[in-house]
N, C-alpha and C positions, 0 to 999 in steps of 0.2 A: 852851736847845736845845744838844744835844750832836751833833757831827758826826764820824763815822768816815771817814777818808780812806784809800783803797786804790788802789795800782797793781797792775794785773794783767799779767803777762807774756804775750807773744804766743804764739799757737798754733804759730807758726813755730819757736819754740825750746823747746817742750814735747815731751818724750818721748812722752807719752800725754795728748792734750788732753782726751779723755773722762774719765780718771782725774783729771786737775787740775780739770776742771769739777765733779766730785763732791766734791773737797776744798773748792773755793770754796763750793759750795752748802751743805755741813756748816758751814762758817765763817759763812756768812750766816744760817743757822738759829740759831746761838748768839747772834747780834746780835739777831735778831728775837724771841728769848725773854726779852728784857729786861723786868724788872718796871716800869720806867719807860719808857714808849713815846715820850717826847719826844726823839727822835733822828732823824738822817738818815744815810744811807750813800751816799757818793759813790765810785764805782769808775771808774777811768779805764783804758781798754784799747784794744787794736787791734780785738780781736773780742770780742763778748760771750760768756760762758761758756755751755755746754749745760745749762740748769737744768730740773729737773723741777718743783721747788716754785714756786708763784706767790707772789711777794712783792708787798707793796703799794707805794704811791707813795713811801714813805719811801726806797726804793732807786732810785738814779739812776745810770745808765751814761753816761759821757761817752767818745766814741771819738775817738781821735787818728788823724791821716792822714799822719803822717810814716812812712817806711819802717821796719819793725821791725828788730832785729838779725838777722843771718843765723846759722843754726847753725854754720857754720864760724868765725864770729868771736865767738861767744857764749861769754863766760867770766864770772866773778864781777865783774870791773870793768865789763864791758859791761852786765851785768844790773843793777848798781847805778845806773849812768848813766841807763839807760831807766827804772828805777823813780822816780828822783827827777825826771826830766823829767815824768813822769806825775803825780807828787804835786804838782808846781807847778800843773798844770792843776786838780787836785782842790781845791787851796787856794783857787784863784781861783773856782771853782764854789761853794765852801762859804760864800763872802761873802754870797751871795743869801739864805741862811738866817738871817743875824744870829745866829750861834751864841755861846754863852757859853764853850764848850770844844770843842776838837778833838783827835782822836787819830789818829795814823798806825797803821793796821792792816794786817799783812801778810794776804794773801789766803787763806792756809790755816790761820791760827791761830783759837783760840777764846777767847771772853771770858766772865767770870763774869756770870751773869744779873742780878746786883744792881749792876753796875759804874755804869751811868748814874744809877741812883737814888742811890747813894752819892755820886758826884760832885755831883749837883744839890743834895743835902741837906746836903752838907759843904763848901760853897764855899770855895775857896782862891785868894788873889790871883793866884798864879803857875800853879798846876796840880798834878798828881798823878804819882806814879812807881809803877810795878809792881815793888815791891822783891822780893815773893814771887810765884812762879809754879810751874808744872808743865811738865815735858817729857813729851811722850807719843809714844814710837816707834810707828809705824804697825803695827797688828796685835798689839801688846803688851797684855796685861791690866793692866800696871802703869803708874802715873804716878810721875815722879821729881821730888821737891820740890827747888827751886833758890832759894837766896837770891841777891841781886844779879842778879835775872832780867833787868833791863835791859842787862846786859852781854851777854846771849845772844840776846835776842829783840827784834825791831823793834816788836812790839806791846806797848809798855811806857811810853810818855810821853803825858801828857795836859796840854795846854797851855791856859791862859786865852787867850780870843780876842785880848786885848790884846797878849800876846807874840807871838801868831802873825800880827799885823798886820791883824786882821779886825774890829777895833772902833774906835769913836771914841776919839781919843787914844791910839791903839795906838803901840807902840814901833817899828813898821816896816811893811814892805809885803811882798807875795809876792816881790818881787825881793830883799829884804833881810830874810829871816826865819830866826831861829835854828833853827827846826823843820826846814828844808831845808838849812841850811849845816853841819850836823853829824850824824854817824851816831848810832844809838841808844845806843851805848856811850860817846859823847862828850858827847851833849847835856846830861845831868844835871850832869856835871862843869862844862861852860861855863856853865850857868845859876847853879850855885853860885858860880862865879867872878865873875859879874856881880852877885851880890847878889840873885838871883832864884831861889832854890832851890825845888824841887819837894818836896811832902810825900809821904810813903810811904803807900800804900794799906794799911790794917791787915789784909789778908786776901789769899790767893792770888787774883789777878785775871785771869790769862790762862793759856793752854795753848799751848806751842810744839810743833808737831807735826813729828816728824822721820822719817827713814828711809823717805820716800816717793819720793825721787829728784828732786823738782822744786823744793827750796830753791835759791835763787840761789847760796848759799854751798856748796851740796853737789851742784851740777849739772854742766854740761859742763866739760871742761878736760882736761888731760894725765891719762892713766891713772894715773901715779905720784901726782899731786896727789890724785885721787879715793880712791886707796888709802890715803894718809895720813889723809884726812879719816874714812874708814871706821874705820881702826884707832883714831884718837883718840875716835871715838864709842863703840867697845867699851871702851876705857879708862875713859871716863866711866860707862858701864854698870856695870862692876865697882866703880868708886870709889863710885858713888851706891847700892849695894845697900841701905845703912843708910837712905837717904832715899826708898826706894820705897814707894808706897802702892798697894793694890789699887784699881782703878778701881770703887768701889762704886756702887751705884744712886744714891745721894745725890750723889756727886761728877759722875757722868754728867749728872744733872739740872741741876746747878749751871752746867755748861759746854756742854751739849748734845752730849755724847759719843755 
């Protein structure tokens, strides 16, 4: 059993809840297109998104009742704190499914349709890392190939349930879980340091969607900070011209684009 864990930001801090719900729905469709159906999706949220697609019982929403961040106080730091508080709830919920592997999945990203099948067929004692993936600016016909994808995107690490504290003889609990103690750009390094390295998935396994205005790291904050982020994205655009790939029909089918 493979469990995807997702924390959904509150409508209170979304510029456009309807648009964000559509991104979440597209992301869920990419998960439900998996060629191996032995998975569950746990989404922890303040409010359930407005979905048009009817997903089956493998999707479970868990609502939290603490007060969401306010627009006035919401910045990258507040967004990350809210995200990991929700992911702790998701990890607890995942225990009931007795999973073999768990993956943190950002609510707007896409995953390759063969991801779950590959992980189940290529069992690894520690887990897997998305070393290669794509960046997909919203509205662009191009995908940009990125190595060391895990440094960029939170949808990048898959842990054996033992390391996530969810299996018999596990190395920890939800209160002491490496998955929640380190950011996505730190987790593989920390596991390597502990002698529990993740293996690289041998194909581009995820798509990081950008330029839609609702990424935690690209969201609210001082105007000057947001301007710097946008300028850095344009620098990446020109730097990565050689890495761009047309979003062909085949790629769209692989990721549900």
